[in-house]
N, C-alpha and C positions, 0 to 999 in steps of 0.2 A: 603150215603152222602159222596161225594167226595169233600173235602175241599182242595183247593189249598193252600198249606202251605205258599208260598211266598205272595200270595194275602192276606192271613189271617194276616200275620205279618205287612202288611202295615197299618192296622187299630188297631194294638195291643197297649196295654199300654207300656210305655217305662220302662220296667223292664228287668234287666239283664237276658238274656237267656230265656225270657218268651214267652209264646204263649197266654197270658191272654188278654181278651178284656171285656169291659163293655157290658151289655146285649143290650143296644140300638144300638150298632154297628153290632150286629150279622147278621141282615138282608142283610147287604152289601155283605156278603161272603158266606151265606148259602142259597140255594134255598128254598123258603117257602115250608114247609111241606115235605121236603126231608127226606128220611129214611136212617139211618145209621145202622150198625150192632149192636152197643152197645151204650146205653145212660146211663151214670153214674151220679147219683145225689149225689154230695158231693166231694169236692176236699180235703178230709181228707187224712191221710196216706193210708188208705185202698183204697180210690178212685183213688189216684194218681198211686199207684202200680198196681191196676187193669187196669187202662187205658194204662199205659206203656206196661204192659204184653200183653194186647189185641192188641195194635198197632204193637208190635213186631211179632205177629202172622199174620199180614197183615189185621187185621180187622179195618174197619172204626169206630171210637169211638169219642165221645165228652163227656166232663165233664162239668156239670153245678153246680156252687157253689152259694148257696143262700146268702152268706156274701161277704165281701171284704177281707177275710183272707184265704190264701191258706196253706194247710198242717196240719190243725187241731191242736191238742195238741203238735205234734212233733215239729212244728215250733212256737208254742204258749207259750213256756216257760218250757215245761216238758222235760228238758234235762237229768234229772236223770232217765235213762231208767231201768225199772224193767224187768229183763230177766229170772227170775225163779230160782228154787232151784238147777238146774244142773250146774249153772255157765255159763260162756260165750259160746254162740253158741250151747249149748247142745240141746235145743229144737227149735232153730231158724235156719232156712235154707233159701234157695232160694233167692229171691230178697230182702227179709227183711234183711237177713244178709249182702247181698251186699251193702245195704244202709249204714250199720254201718262200713263196710270196706271203703266206700267212705269217711265217716266222719274221720276215722283214717288217710287215705291218705291225706286229706286236712290238718290236723294238723301236719303232718310230715314236712310240709314246714315252714321254718323259718319266712316267711312273715305272717303266720297265728297268730303269737304271738306279741301282741302289749303291753300288760300290765303284761306279765308273760312269763316264759319260759316253754318249754315242761317238763323239769325236776321238776320245781317248782309245776306244776300242778300234775304231776305223784305222788309227795310226799303228795298230799292233797286229793286224790280221791281213791275210791274203784271201780270206773267204768272204770279203765284202768290199764293194766299190761304192762310191758315193751315189752314182747314177744307176746302180744295178737294180734289177727288178726283183730278184730273189736274194735270200741271205742263207749262207751255207755254213754258218757256225752259230751254235746256240746252246743254251743250258738245258739239261735233261728235263727238268720239270716244265719248261716252256713247251717243248715238243709234246710231252704227255698231255698237257692241257689242251693243246690244239687237236690232238687225236680224239680226246674225250668230247670236245665240242663237235667235231665232225660226226662221231658216233651218235651223239645226242640228237643233232639236227636230223640225221637220217633215220633215227629210231631203231638203231641196231642193238639187239641184246648181246651181251658178252658174258659168258659164264667162265669164272676164274677157278683155278685150282681143280680142274676136272681132267684127269689124265686117262688117256686111252689104255685099255688093258693090252699089255704087250704080247700076250699069247695069241693063239689063233682064235680065241674067243672075242677079241677086240674088234674085229671087222667081220661083219656078216655080208656074205655075197650070194647072189643068185646068178649062176653062169658067170658072165664077164662084168656084172654090175654090182657095185656096192649098194646094199640095201640099208645098212645101219652101221653106225659107229657106237661102240659100247665102252663106257668108262668105268674106272674103279669105283666111282661113287654110285654105280648102278643106273646111270642115266643112259637112255637109248636115243640116239639122234638119227632120225630117218630123213633122207633127202633125195632129191632127184639128181642133183650134181653135188659132188664133194670136192673140196680143195684142200691140199696140204700146203700150208704156208709156214710151217715150223722150220726150225734150223736142224732138227733131227730127222724129220720125215718118217715118223712111226706109222702114220696112216698109209702112206705110200707102200712101205714095207709090209705092213699088215695085210694090204690088199693083194699081195703076191706079185707086185710089180718088180721087174728086174732092176737092179741097181749095182753100183760099183762103189767101193770104199778104197781110197788110196790113189796112187798114181798109176796111170797106164804106161806101157812102154811107148817109146816114140813110134815104133812100127805099127802099133795098134791102129792109129788114125792118121798115119803119114805126117807126123809132127816133128818138130825139132826141140821143143822146150819141155817135153814131158819126161817122166821117169827120173832116174838118178842123174844129178847134174853137178858133179864135183867141179868140172871144168868151168862152168858158168857162174858158180856161186861166189860172187866177188864182194857183195855187200853184206854187212852185219856178220862178219866173220872175224876170226882171230888173226891179228896181224903180228902177234908175238907168240913165242913158243910156250905153251902151257901144258904141263904134265897132267895126264888124265887119271893117274892112279892115286888111290887113297894115300899110300905112302909113296911119295915121288920116286920114280925109278924102279919101284918094286911091283912088277906085273902081278905077282902072286897075291898082293894085298887087295886086289879088286879095283874096279873103276869107280870114279866119283859119280854121284847121282846125276842122271840125265845123259850119261855117255853110253852109247850102244856099242859093245865090243864086237857085234856081228856086222856092223856097217862097213862101208857105205853101200855095198852092192855093186853090181856091174853097171857101168855107165850106160845111161838111157834105158835101163830096164825098169819095168814096173815093180811096185812094191805096195805094202800095206800102209805106208806112212802118210801122215796128214800134216798140213800146215799147223804150226804151233798156235795155241790159244793164249789169250790174256784177258784181263779186265781193262776196259778203257776208263781210267780213273778220272773223276771230276774233283780236282784239287783247287785250293785257293791259297793265296798268300795274305789275305785280309785277316788281321789278328782276331777281330771280333766274330769272324765267321769260320775260323779255322779250328779243326779238331786234329791234333797230332796223331800220326799213325804209330801206334804203340808196338812194342816187340810182341808178336803173336804167341799165344800159347802153343807149344809144340815146335817153336823155332829151334833149328840146329845149324851151327856154323857150317857143317859139311854140305848142306844144301846150297851154300853160297861160296864154296871153296873155289870154284872156277872164277868167280868174280874177283875174289881176293888175289888169286894167283895171276890173273890178267894184269892187275895193277902192279904187282910185284915182279913181273917178268920183263919190265922195261917199257911198259905202255907209254906212249907219247901222243899228245893231241895232234901232232902233225899227221899221224896216220888215221886217227879216229877223233876228229875235232868235235868239241862240244861235249855236252853231258850224255851219258848213256840212256837217254830217253828222248822222245819227241814231245816237247811241251808246247802244245798248240793253244794259243789264247782263245778263250771263249768270253762272252760278255760277263760283266760284273767281276772281272779279275778272277775268273775261273779258268780251268784248263780241260783239255782232252789229252790224256797221257797215252802215248803209244811206244812200242818197242823200238830200240835203236842200238846198233853196235852188237858185239859178239855175245854179251851177257846183259840182259835187260829184263823187261817185264814178261817176255814170252817164256812159258814153261815148256821148253822144247822137248819133244819126244815123249811127253807124258799124257797124251790124249788118244793113243791108238785104239784103246778099248771103248772109247766113248760112243761112236755111232751105233754099234750093235749091242751095247751094254744094256743091262736092265736098269731100272731107276736107281737101285742101290749103288750100282757101279758108277753111274753118271754122277750121283751126288758125292760119292767118294772122290771122283776126279775133280769136280768143281771145288770141293773143300780143299783138295791138295793144291789146286791152282791159287786159291785164295791165300793159303798158308805160305806158299812160295812167294807170291807177289808182295804180300804184306811184309814178309821177312826180308825180301830184297829191298823194299823201300826203307825199312827200319835200318838195315845194315848200311845202306848208302848214306843215311843221315847220322849214324851214330857209331859205326864199328871202327875201332882204331886202325884196322888194316886198309881202310879207305882213305885216300889223300884228303887233307883237310879242306881244300877249296871245294871238293865235291860234297863233303859233309855239310859245309856251310850253305851251299845252294839248296840241297835237298831238305835241310832243316827248316827252310823258310816256308815249306808247303805242308798242308794238311788237308784232310777231307772237308768238303764244304758242308757246313752244319745245316744248310737249307736245302740239301738234296738227299734223296733216298732216306727219309726219316723212318721208314718201316723196316729198314735193314741195316741199322746202325751206321747209316750214311755211306755204306759201301754198296756199289751197284750190284743188284741181284742178277744181272745178265752177263754171263761169261761170253766172250767173243768166240763163237763157234765158227771159225773161218771156213771150215770145210767139214762135211759129214758124208752122208749117203748122197750119191748122185744117180738119178734115174737113167737107165738105158732106154730111152724112149723111141718114138718113131723117127726122130732126127737127133743126132748128137752134135751139138755145136762144138767145134774144135778150133785149134789155132788157125786153121785155114779160113774159117769164117771170120775170126778176129782180124786177120790180115787182108780180108776181102779177096782172097784167092778163090773163094767160093762165096757166093751171095745167095742167101735163102730168098726164095720167091714169095714166101708167106710171112713177111716181117710183121711182128706185133710190137716192136719197140727197138730201140738202139742201145748198144753199149759203146763205150769209147775209152774207158780207163785202161791203164796198163795191164798187161798180163802179169799179174803180181802174185807171187807165192812167197810166203814167209818160210823161214827154214823149217825143215821137217825132222832133222836128226843131228846128233853130235856123234862123230865117229873118231877113230884113232888113225892118224895118217901112217904111211909107211915109215916115217921118221920117228914115230912114237909119240906124237903130240895130238891134242884134241883139235878138232875143226868142225865147223858148222856146214851143213849142206842143205840145199833146197831153195835158197832165196833167189828169186828171179824177178826182174823188173824190166819188162820189154814193152815198148809202146806198140799198139796196133797201127799207129800212123794215121788215125782218124776214126770216125764212127763206123760201126758195122751193124748188120741186121741180125736180130734174134728171131729164129723161126718159131711159128706157132706150134709146130710139131715137137719142139723142145719142151713144151708144157704138157704134152699128151703122152700117156703110156702107149705101148704097143696095144693095138685094139683087142687082140685075143686075150690080153692080160687084164685089162680094165677099160671099160668104155665110158664111164661117167666120172672120171677123176681128172682133175687138173692140178699140176704141181707148179707152184709159183714162188717157192722159197728156195732154200739151199739145195733142194733136190732136183733143180732144173737139169734137163738132160744135156750134159756137156762133159768134156774131158777135164782133167785136173787143171791144166794150164789155161784153158778157155774160161773155166769157172773162176780162175784168179782175176779175170777182168769183169765177168758178169756179177760177182758177189758184192756189189755196192748197193747200199740201201736205196738210193734213188731208182736204181734199176729194178729192185724188188717191188717198189711201188708201181713202176711201169708195168711189170708183169702181173701184178695184182689187178690193176684196172683192166688190162687186156683179157685176163682170165674171166673177169666178171662179164664183159661183153660177150665172150665166147659162150659162157654158161647160159646167158640169157637167150642167145640164138639157139643153142642146143636144146633147151627146154621147149622152145616154140616148135622145134622140128621133131626129132625122134629120141632126144635125150642122149645121143651119142656124140661125145666131144670130137671124135675123129671125123665126123661127118659135117662139121660146121663149114659152110662154104666160105672160102677165104675172101671172095669179092665182097660179100656182105659184111663180114667182120672188118675188113679194111675200111669200107665206107663208114662204118660206125665209129671206128677208132679215130679216123681223120676228123670227123665232126667233133670229137671230144678233145681234140688238140694233141693226140699222140703223134710223135715224130717217127716215121716209119721208113723213109727212103734215104738211100745213100747215093750221092752224086759221084759216080765213078770217075768223072772228068776232074772233079775237085779233089776227090779222095781215091786215087787209084789203088790197086793192090800194093801191099807192102811186104814183099817176100822176105824170108829170113836174112838173105844177104844184104838187105837194106838196113838191118838193125845195127 
């Protein structure tokens, strides 16, 4: 597919530095059924880096994004970047680290600071050091503009709002090869290599690739931190006795929203449950840039009854210190808000139908999460059953007026912490994270905690509500991610690479892999592998690792783990 960049820009949306266009304009610039080298589904951090890396190699590439949001979580409010136990840059290399260098370069300009100075921010954050090379806290629009500049410089076209047909008509195959991806807008994308960089992994599923949703049992991959974990779920749980029934003490009245009366399940057994989702809110306390979070239409007190009862059951800050949120400072007196304590921004247990749901189901779940979270924030700031000092603090904050102008200043990107996970040629597990097994075909490193948010609320034997599923265990250092964790089983699909949420891994290993810097690493490595595959026979499983490794090292990827410095970290060391 030879897309003339100048012609493409004539029909693009008026976005600074962008090559974006709506799906209905695509036919003006692309020959029908033309074939390009690489088709990437998902303009997430992984998809963007993969596209730019491929274009730099001279490959024709197109990115197709099913939504109207570019950049995934990196541009969607998740500015508080988790970088792993080694500290800055330790496991992050290549184009991923280059992105964070660009962030720092931007903020070194005085013009970048409107409501705060560099020094003021430096004194409030742990995501920046005075002599650091990169910067790991940023405003959403800054990340988006950097991605747009990268796409523009590389000449990569991105088609927005073009969703894959979810039926078997969405992916055309010949034998074990994808030949085309077909969207609801009627566009047909033909390529030699396809990549799924989305959070939902619809392309992977549509191609008939095996995948898993939920938690595996510990026995499945000889792990310790998988499956139901009531005994290890110590953080973000109830430390007071809270009644789970609509009418306290009356079991026949039914349970409160979000409480699963069928849980928790047998300890260490697998289930269908997923880490809870939330929106990473960009808030500000600057009066002239603040938009109050209003009581949302459809708000009901009962959705927040567990919150009220927690405070009324004898809650003390000695057990749960601080506010029930993680308020991470971002530049210009903005925030990245994350879940904290027993009841917070996570809409626990309300996302199980998301991965395999149709678009209407997913949209309903997204809207439900938005209603819940906006209702939670309004209640924390205004409801009389919330202690006054909490109301005062929450009341200081509102949505940033200069972020997300196209979606009423609310981030359009739900944090899909976990969805479908491919069962590929190699499944990365807890044993890889702990370096009890080290892959010989490393295409990047992970190093963050094996981190799962709570997956359910259940009723204890004593008759009270409790959360389950939150685990935060260090791998004790960096670990290798196998190239085969990006490739399906050969007999299922030979020209697909999965570099987003669907990377082949167990639930608990994915809890460490699922960091945006790692997705960028996987995107770059996927582009290098695709380039080599196209030169050879077009089969991603046949890419010679020696050649891939040589290329990645030249590009600054960090691949190796020194086992003398970072020996295995078995469960008993945790």
